N, C-alpha and C positions, 0 to 999 in steps of 0.2 A: 957430734957437729951441728947440725940442726938446731939443736936446746944449744947450744953454747949461740946461737946465732941468734934466735930467740930472746934468749936471757941479757945478751949485750943491746937487742935492739929498744926491749923493756926499759931497762937502764937509761941509754940516750935519752929516750920520751922521756922518764919521771925528773931526768937530771934538767933537761932545759925546759919542762915547765915549773920547775921550782926557781928557775934562774930567772924565768918569767916571770914571776909571780913577785919575789924576790927585788927585780929591779923596779919594779911596778907598784911595790909596795907605798911608800910615799908619798907619791901621785896620788894615790888609788884615798889613803888618810883623808887628804887637802881636800880633795874632792868630794867624799862621804861627810864631811860634816857638813855641807851645806845644802845636800841630797834629800828625798825622803823617802821611807820604806818602799820597796815594790811588789805590789800585790800581784803575781804570778798569773792567778788563774784570772785574775780582776780583770787582764791587759784584755783587750779587743784583738785577736787577730784580724791581722790583714788579708786577705786572697783575692783581692780586687786591686791591680796595680793602672795607675792611670795614665804612664806615659811612656814612653822608652826613647833610646836612644841610638838604640841598635837599627829596628827597620830602615831606618831613611840617613842614618849615620847624626842627626839633627836630632836636638830634643821637639818630640812630638807627643801629643796628645794620641792613645792609640785609637781615641775613635777618630783619629786624621790620618789613618794610615792604612793604605786601601790594598790590604790583604787579612788573610785569617792570620792571628797571632796569639797564641795562649800561655799564658804565663802564670809560672807556677814560682809563688811566694817563698819566700824563706818561713813562715806561719805556716803555710799547710804542706812545706817539707817537715816541721817539727813536730804538728799534731799527728801526722799522718806515720813521722818514724821512718820516714823515707831514707834510703841509705846508698839508693844506686839508679840511673837512669830507665833501665826497666821501671822500677817504680813510681818514676816520673810521671812516665807516658801511658801507665794507667788514665791517668786525668788528663790527658790530653786527646780529643776526638782528630780522629784520622792516621793516626801514626801505632803501629805494632812494635814492640821488640823483639829480635828473633836471637835465639839463642848463640848467635856467632861462636858455635863450636867450645862456647864452655869457656873462654879466653878474651872476648872482647864485647862491646856496647854495637848493637847491628842492627838499628832501627828501618825500620820500613814508612814509609813518610808518600802519605798518598800513591801507594801501590811500586815506589821505589827504592829499594835497599840501598841500603849506603854504608859504610865503615869509617868513613871520614869527613863526613860535614857536619862536625862538630865544632866546636869554638868555642876561646875564652874570652872574655872582652872582648870580644870582634874581631879578634885574631886567630887562625886558623890552629885548629889540636887534630890533625889528622890522622895518630896514629892509632893501631887499633889496640885497646886497653879497657878495663873496665874504671869508670872515674867514678870517686867519691862526692859525696855534696858536702862534706864537712866544712868547707868557705865557699859556701854557694851563699848569694844574695835570693838569688832566684835563678830559675832558669825560662831561658825564653825560645820557645817552638815558635819559628816562623814559617807556613806553609806555603806550598807553590814556588815555582823556579824565582832563583834570587839572586842571580849572576850580577846584576847592577853594583848590589852590595857587598858579594861574597866572592865574588871571582867564580874560577870555574867548576863545575859541578851544582849541587843546591838546587838539584831539578824538581823533587819532589819537596823539597824542604830542609832547614839547616836547624838545627838545635845551639845554641848559645849560654855557655854559663856563666852569668854574670857574677864577681867573685866580691870580697868582702876586701875593704879596705882600711888603711886608716886615715879618718876623717874628723879629728879633734874631739868627737862625741866620745864618753864612757863606756867602756864595753868590758862586762867582768860577769862572763857565765863559763861554767864547767858541768859537764851531761856524764853521768853515768850509766850506763845501759846493761843487762844483763837478761837471758832471755833462757829460752830452752832449747836444749841443741849445746848447750857449752857456750852460748852467745856471750860475747863482754868486750864492749866498746868505750869509750871515754873520749871525749869530743874539748877542747879551751878554745874560748875567744876571750882573749883581754887588750883591750884599747884602749890609751891613754894620750893625753895632749902632754907632750912633756916641753910646750913652751907655746907662746901664740902661735909660732914660727914653725912649729914642728911635731909631727905627732905619729905614734906607732901605734900597731896592732898585730895581734899574733894570733893565728888558730894553727890548732894542733888536732890529729886525731891519732887513735889507735884501736886496731879491732880485731881479732882473734876470736872464731868462731868453727863448729864444725856445724854439720845438715841433715836436714831430714833424708837425706840422700848418702847411704853406705861410703863407710871411706873418704868422704867427703870434706875437705878444711881448709879454710881461708885464715890468710893475717895480712894486714893491711896495715900500713900507717903512714904519715904524712905530717908535715909543718909547713906553714907560711906565714914568715912574716913579710909587714911591711911598712912603708915610711913613709910619710908626706910633709914635705916642705913649702912654704910660702916663700919664695923668690922674687917680692917686691905685694904691695895692692894686686896687680894682676896678673900674676904668673905664680903656678905650683907645679909642683914636680913629685910625683911619686912615683916609688921605686917597690918592686917586690920580688923574693923569690919562694919556689914553692919546692918542695921534693915531697915525691910521691914513691912508696912502694908497693906492690901487690904480690902475695905470691898465695898459690892456690893448686888445690885441686883440680885437672880438666874435666868436668863431668858432662858427658854428652848425650847423658838421657838412656831412655829405653829405645827398644827398636821399634816399626810397625809387625804386626799380625792381621792379615787376612784383611786389610787396608784400612787400618785403626791401629791406634797406638795398643803394646803389647799391656794391659793392663791389670796383669795379675800380682805386683807392686809395685808400690811410687818408691820407694829405696832402693831395690835393686841395681846395682853398677855394672855395666857390660864392659869386659876388658879387664885391662890391669891398674888395680888406682896409683899402686907402686911408681909404674911408670906414666902415668901422667900428671904431668904438672905444668903448671905456666908462670915466670918470674916476670915481672914488670919496673923497671925502675925509670921514672921522668925528672927532668929535672927545666925549670921553665924560668928563666928569670925575664923580668916585664921592666918598662923604663914607661911612664906617661908623661906627656907636658901637656898642661895647656894655659895657653893665655892668651887674655881681650886684649885688641889693641883701641878696642872703644865697645859702648853698650852693644851696638849690631854688627863687630868684627871680630872674628877667633880664630885661633889655628886651636887644632889639638895634635899630638904625635902620638904614637904609641909605637913603642920597640918592645920586639917580643926576640928571644932566644931559648931552644928549646931543645933539650936533648934528652931524646930516650930510645931504651934497651932494650928487647922484649926477646924473649926465647919461651917457646912450648916443646912440649911433647906429650901425645897423645895413641891410646891404643884403646880401641873403639868397639861398636858393632859395625860391620860395613854391611848385613844383607837382613830380611826379616827372618821373623822368627817361623824357622819350616815346619808348617805347617799342613804341608800333603806333600807326601814324597817325589809325586812328581813334578818336575820341574826343581827341585830343590840340587840337584848338582851332586855334590860331594856330601852334600850336610844331610845327618838324620833327622829322622821327627823330633822336635824341639830343638834345633840347634841354628846355631849364632854365630856367621863368619867374624871374623876382626879385623883389620887394621889398625897399621901402626905408623907414623913420621913422625918428625921432629919440625923444625923453623924458627929460625930465628932473623931478627928485624935490628937494626942500628941506624939511626936516624936524627941529623943535625935537622934543625930549623932556624929560620932566621929571617923576620918580615918586620918591613916599618913602613907606618900609613902615617901618612899626614894629611889634614880635613882643615881645609877652609871655608869658614862659614860665614858669608856677608846676610844680612838682616836690611833689607830696603823696599823702596816703596817707589811706583812710576805709574802716574797716571790714576791714582786708585786704587791700583793693584798692589798688594804684599807679595815680596819676595822672599825666600830663603833658599837662597844659594850656596851648593854645597861643589864648590872641587877640590879634587881629592888627586893623590895618586901614591900607589904601592907597589915597593920593591921585595921581592923575595927568592932565595934560594935555600931549595933542601937538597942533602945527599941522603941516600940510603945506601944502606951493604943489607941485602937478602940470602939466607939460606935453607935448604930443605933438604932432609935425606929424603933417598927413596923409599918409598911404602917398605914397611919392613917385610922380611919374607919367615915362612916357615911357621904364621902363628898359625896356634889351633884354634879351630872351632867350639865356641863354649857350647853351655846347654841352660833353658832357663830355669832349673832346676838346680844349676852352679854356676854362678852368670861370670864369676871371677878366674884369673888365671893369676901366676906369678908369672907367665913366656914374656921376655920381649921381641921375641924370635930374632932376624941376622937383619942387622944395619947395615947395611952397604956403606963401604968407606966412601965410594962416587956419589958424591952431591946429584941431586936431580935440578936443583936450582944455585947455583952461585953468581951473582951477578952485581953491579953498582948502577944505582939508578942517580943521576944530576939533574936537577931542574929548577930552573927559572924563568920568575914571572915579572915582568913588568906591566904594570897598570896604571891607567888615568883615567878619570870622569867626571861627569858633569850632571850636575842633578840642580833643577829648578822646582820648589814646591811655590803655586804662585794662587795668591786667595782674593776671590771676585768678590768685595763685600762679604757680607757674615754666612751667602749660605753657598757658596759656590768654590772647590779648590778644584785645582789640578796640580799633580805632580809629572815631571818628566826629566827620565836620567837616562844616562847610555852611559857605557863601558867598554874600553880596547884593552884587550889583555895579549899581551903576546905570552905564550908558552913555551918554553922550550924544553925540552926532553932529551937526553942523553944515556943510551941503555947499554950499559957493557956487561958483555955475559962471560967471566971470566971460564966457561969449562970448552970454549972450542974458540981458537983465531977465525977474525971473519964473521962475529955473529952477534957484531955491535950495531946499532940502529940509534936512528935520531928522528926527531922529530918536531917541527916546528908549526905552533898554531895560532893564529890570529884571529882573537875573538871578539866579538862586537854583541854587546846585548844591551839591548833597551828596554824600558821600564815605563808605561801610561795607567795612570789611575786617575780616575773623577770621582769626586767628592760631593755629594749633595748634601747639604744639612737642612731640613724645612725648620727644622725647632733645635735649640739649642742642645738638647742629650738625646737626640737621633741623627743620624748620617746614613744616609746611602754610598756606597760606592760601586766601580766596572775598574777592574785592570785586566793588564796585557802585560805580560814577560817570557822572557827567553834566557835561557842557561844552558849552556853545553859543559859536556865531557866528555876528553881528548879518549881516543882509542886506548891510550895506559890502560886506561879503569883507574879506580876511589886511591889504588895503591902504586901506579905505576908497571905494576905486575904482568901487562899481558902485552906488551912492546914485541912484535916480531918482526918476522920480512914481508909479511901481509898487513896488518895493523898498521905499522909506520907508513903506508900508502894511503890512508883509509882517513874521510874527512870525521870529527865528533860528531859524539851523540849529540842531537837539539832534541830542547824540553820546552814544550810551548805551552806556558798557561793562561786560560780566560776564565776569570772569577768575576760575579758578582754578589754583591752582599750588604748587611746593614750592620750597626753597633748601637746599641740603643742604653743609655744609661737610665734605668727603668726605676731607679730609685739614686740618690747621689752617693751611694756604695756598693751597689749593687749592677753589674754590667752582664750586658746580655748580647750575644754575638750572633750571627749565621753567615752563610758561604754558601755557594752552589759556583761547581767550577769543571771546568772540562782539562785534564793535563794530557796532552799527549808528547809522546817520546817517539821521536824519528832516528833514520841513520843508524836503527840497530843491525846487531850482521847478520847476513843468511847468505846460506850456500846456493848460487845460480844450478839448478836441477839438468840445464842443460851444459854448463861451462865446466860445474864443482868447484868455480872461483867463489870466494868470499867475497861478497856486495852485501850495499846499505841500504837493501830494501825491507829491511824488520821493520814494526812498528809495535806499538802497547799504548794504549788508551787507558785514563781512569776518569770515570766522571763521579761526581757525588755531592754530598750536602753535609754538611757541619755546624752544628749548636752549639752554643756555652755559655754558661752560666757561672758567674764568681763575684761572691761578695756580701752583704749583709742582707738577710730578709728582716730584722730587726736589731735592736741593742744588744741583744744575747744570743742569735741566730746567725752563722756564719756558713755559705754554702761554696761548694765546687764543682761541676759537672758537666760532662759535655755528652755528646750523641752523633755519630757520623753513619752515614749511608755510603757505602763506596761499589762501585761497578768497574772493575779492572781486568783487564782482558787483553790476552796478542792480538792486535788487529790485521798484522801482518808476516809470516811465517819469519821466524830468527833461528839462528844456530840451538839456541835453546828450545824452541817450541811452536808445533805447526799454531796455525792462525786458531781464534776461537778458546785457548787453554787461558784458565783462569790465572792472573799473578800468586803467587803462594804469600802467604805473613799476611792477607788484605783482608779481615773477614767483613760480610755483607754490611752488616751491623756492630759496632759498639756500642755501649751504654756505661755512665759514671757519674755518681753522685754521692759527695758527700758533704756532710752535717756535722757543724758543732755547734752546740748550746747551752751557755751557761745557767744554770740554775740558782745559782747565787756567786759573789764573788769567790767563793772559795770552791766549788764545784761545777764541773761542767761533764759533757757526755760526748763522743761521736760517737759518727755510726756512719758507712759506707757501704756501696755495691755496686758490682764491676759487675757488666754482663758482654759477652764476646758471642755470637755467633760463630759458627763452624766456617774452619778454611784450610784450604789447603798447604801439607806442609813444606811442597817442593812444586817448581814448574811443572814435574811429570803428571800433576792433579790424581796420584794414584793412592797416595793416603791424606786423609780426610783429620784432623784434631778436634773433635767435638765441642758443641754447644757448650757454655757454661755461665753460669753466675755465682758470684764471691762474694760475700758478706764480712766487712773489717768492720771491728767495733775498737772505743779506745775512751780511758776514764781517765780524768784531771781532778785534783786534789792538790790544793794548796796547805801543806803543811804549816810554814809560817808565811813572812810577808814575801821573805828570800826564798826559800824552797819548795819546790813543787812536785808532787808525785806522778807520774803519767804511767798506766798500763792500755797497751796498745795487743788486741788479738788478730790476729790473721786467722781469712778464713773460720771463721766464726762457725758456723753451722756446719766445717767436715765435709766443704764440696768435692768430690773427685774430677780433677780434673787435668788436662794436658795444655802448659798456659803458651808454649810453641815449641819451634824445632830451631833445625839447622838444615837438615835436609830428611828425607823419608824412613829413617833409620838412626836419628839421631834428633828424640824428642823429648821435652822436660816435661817430666811429671808437677802438675803444682804441688805448693805445699798444703800439707796438713793442716789441722788449725795448731798454732805456733802463738805463743804469749809472750812476751818480752815487757818487763819493767825499767823504769827508767825514770831517775834522781836527775832533777836540774836546779842547780841555785846561780839565783844572780848577784853579787856580793861587792 
């Protein structure tokens, strides 16, 4: 059955690709007649981005955005052969990627973990799955509290995917990748102007790969056609549909042993790989309307409907390796206990955002005024089977089992959650001459949640939160290429949590968690195409839950603080040398006891030091090399602070050769020096070993 599904999907992808190429061929021929050949390696990759419309909802130079923003461009994604958000954040200071139980993106931003602070073209994409980069124009990571722009959550930051859209420019690119562990991947990007008022673009991906991890495999595929129409001189309508599927083995890594990751093998799978799998299906419909009333007044509307289906099941390590019989309970020496469960999520999202942007001047002060509103509704169905019983322990000498245990017919979780949001916001960007700017904004959200627990009568809860999120930033530009800034912002997270799953009789009565970010920084265009950024910040998280020792009631007295420094560099050192990298220092700890940990504990997955540096050097128009290094100091696997992931340094390399004017070969080598390391974790006994040395070859043609 699985083989038939894979064959059908391959046939579908190939058929879609061929039809797209055939349909666009006449237009390509007409366009190509007037074009000159493209030299692939001879192009200058762009690692620095000059402006963004995401951080302020207005087109603003990054130098005038009073917060830390890291942009990973499509050229950097391409040169490093990135495929996932975990690849992206290696070069984003202040962000690490958690294991996510082997089936979802789970970043920790400035010491705050999240699975919901993801956005696509500025609109919420908050379901737990692994996102692909096949249709990404760039990835923007905005750090600090971001509720004024994005609404609830976003306490430590947000990650926004800016996708590729039809835009009347010719796009014709096919890439084929093959690598060790039977990795095969292909992407297609085709764009054409069908007329002066209509354009079309198609992005597609198919990937099938195994892993350095035993029994682990992935199959994913997706396509994203977009269209654009000019409805007169001042109005543009864009529409896009994305369908994406991801099927994979759920891999939760290795357990710990004596406070460190079990180190005997980077490939051993603990549990039952045949009963550990995840399937995800995503459908996104996007409609964008842009209208210019005049040169100073414009309207932007974004409507998104998302339909998500997710199911996963896993049988995984649930204890450390028994290294000393004292305290091992029923386990024998060298054994590991197992746990198993499954969970499903069905979610439908609908969001509509409308922004009115007015540029004007009063008394010598320039204004960019943003007035907007957002309305959205989400319906979520969650199920979870209780922990499987009867699972045997496994030994470090034989880490896998075929046992599935006994799955209870009574669901541990079975609920429906309906959430509605209505928001209005107002922001003004004021320019006082050439040197001073002020940005001030405020957002009001009404977030209503209804929780229907289907397991029992009278187990329904509801909560409505009125959230007021301010933002204030001051920018001083002493000279044109240099700016200093100070900013203050606040975000809130309702007690239902990132995924609405923690609402109960207690939490439904509690105020939201609060995130307060204070930041000082500078942004300096050292050279016209080389940007240096630096920031120091303090991020306080309050209203976290704690247990009152006298009454045993849950109270909101817990707190967490992250203080840090970030440094980023991206752009051109010279005509032939491009660079991207960053450094971060973070000190994140529990400052007042919470339900998770006492005061003084360090926040997990938040290394004190991280460093990354990627270099791309062209020796000639047809030959280039890349060399990158990433370093991460040790960090704790969980809030228990009982297991430490050791520090590591990894070196990556790449070689680029233009075989013809339109065909390029690219070799990427991951972990060139064969470093043994553990990259991340979900808890103390689900730890991901880093990849050994792996090579992959990509052929890219721009035709």
